C-alpha angles and dihedrals in degrees: 000000000000110000115235111247135209123214112230127200117189125191120192138170109275093232088055094051098111093042092050093051091048089054093043091052091056092059090057096198108098123090101209119217101227118220127205104276142173134190135151088241090054090049090052094047091048091049092049090047092053092051089049094051090049091051092048091051090052096048094044089069089064100035095093097042110112109229139117112277139163135202106272114243134209098058121122096195143012090257088063086061092047093048092048092051093050090046090053090049092053092046091051091050091049091047090050091046091048092049092050093048093048093046091053091048091051091048089053093051097036096105092049095061120214115001130183118179090206089068091060089049090050094054091042091058087056095051098264117116121191125195115191110220136180119206146149121277091246092053090047092052090050095052111132117251088243091065110084117204142175115215112231102178141316145202132192098291106013136058125196114205145159117240109204137189143156097261136039092255115109115234112263095223098066115135116256092236093057114109123204117224116238106228119231119247091240137020119286090240090058089047091056092048091052091049092051089051092050091045091050095048097055096068089042090058089046089055091051092049090049089055092049091052086080088073093053092106092052091051092047090055088049090051091053088054090050091053090053090049091049093050090048094048092045092056093041092050092048095055096092104105129073122198118217121176090343090304119112115224130177116234131177093210104051136051128187143186137194128216147146136241138171113280091235089060096053093105089062094060092041092056092046089049092052094045095049097036095244122157103240129186122185118193139157113270115258123229089257093055118104097227120187121233123242115185122204118186138148123268095268095051090045087065087085091057095092091055096047089046090053091049093043090228117157124168116232116257091252096044129086126270110235097177093123095048092041090055096046097047093040090055090052092046093047091049093049094047094047086036097174125105089205090058089047091054092051090050090049093052090050094049095043091046091053093051093049092048092050092049092050088054090052096244129119112261114246114262088235090071093057090048089051090052090053090050092047092054091051090049093049090049093051094044090050092050091050093039091237116151119165090323092291113157109262094236088059095055123099115264092246089070090052093052096050093047120099105251094218092055100029120119086234088068112081087205094055094098091055091045091050090051090054088048090053092053090044088055089052090050092050096047097044092044089051089056092055093044088056089050090053091053093045092051097037091126092052138063085241087085086070089056088054090051089052090053087049091055091050090049091057093043094050090047089064091044091056091048090049094049101037108027111027133331090200098050093041109035120182101245126192089254093059093048091044091051091053091048096045092045092052091050093049093045091047093052100043112022092083097041116142116149102347141009092244092056091049091051090048093051089049090051089054087056097038095134091049092048091052094046087051088071090054090044089053088055092047095046092055090044089052092069089070086081088078090064095040096049093044092048089052092051092048090050091052091049092050091048092053090053094050093050092048096043100082089053097052096067099052143043092293091067090124088060090050091051092048089050091053093049093048098043097046091040089054090047090052092053092048090050091051090052089047090053090055092046099041110013092052095041094061091057101039098039115022099031097035093049092057090046092051088239113154100174088228097144132107131212127271101246110174122211103255145144089262111070130194111261 
């Protein structure tokens, strides 16, 4: 459930601003509404934090490298480490750029051999001016006799030569195709030396960075403190505006802040306000307020938390919490996509092993392991029902597996694919209907509830349309009752779904969106159809599993048994990974798109994160 929140406004003396925030942070209950703020201190903290993040990103590349290292000495503070790391990074980049530039320059001069610009200056001081040129053999052969040259080298098409004269003016009769060589700034031997030095310095810098990676935990701890300081300063700098009778006025004596906290924790902030002599006002949030969302569920429902945290999905404060339904339907979708009891068993072993290992180490097992155990149980159940175990042909399985399978869905039954299709569409009917039933309950005091009932009627009608078109027109004929239910449902939904103050205004609003309303009927059909993906993706996974077994089978009975085992591990492992990706694409989608759209859930919320001494990393 979504925990009811209270809006809190605190007003304190401006000179006690920092002390008030320090005391408020110790309570750890108020989600502060941060205001646009600026201060020199905030700029300094942000700049330091940016440098720290850069240093951590650099050192993280070396953190897992196995090599001897020691804690660098000679630093008075963590920022000394950070600045040294950033300096080494800049030096490494400069060395790499220098190496690249010199390499390009040497490549350009390679065919000319050793070149030293000082040699050209030496001859110029004595009245001999040399101009290095590159030209075709034909141009070289057609040089006028007045042009004096010294051949440097040649290949099939190109000649490199020195044109010389007694002044620094280039001869006017040079061919148009001739290209003068731009001399390097230093000799090529010096360029090679600089390149060697740059190339040598790069691994030396890497070794220094590797040594500094040992202080990564120290820098990370420092970063956490910086985050706390930044949050504190952001709030402090934003406490400049006091609201009186809905009018904002600036005052030099007072400072205020606004925040939200769970209603059940109101007493905490009241006691803190009384103890610190703050002016405190607690009210119910208005519709315009951006209220954070705090979810409170039992241990079973909380199993879905790792997934929603990974997706970053949070319902809005005024929306509905579907954690229970998300968990239940996601478990079913996961099981149908993996579709194999053997895979479920492996997942269960991994999850249980992780939980036991964590408990032996004296740490709390990650919630994700418990969720994986739940998904493993659901997968084993579905695989048992369909008689699917590691893709082994059903006739090769022990009889006990045949007996515990559900005949209608068992692979022994030739009608099982059709029955599973019907089951997929029925799942869609149940989940979408549930969304509209929740809508009926939420709008029970409004005529909008009738609009939800109309959508519910269309859902049932479209369910039979899908069965008629996809499964069997003979078994599921389109009766007048079905078509009438769709028509009546659309009419009721059209009249009442946009109801606000009167039925007439609701109809007018529906008329404004007539195209969207009509497309809603088509979308209802498409959404129910969308659940067929569970059967299709599960069928694909089963086909891959069976193919892997067929490929490995010939190797398992001979001296190449090791190759067969490796093929099984690789093939089934790849199938597991593909199934996991399919769950994210398809299993999650049905909850966050099809189900949520019919529920009117936009996932526009953000988490309740109280201002406390423990900050989010």
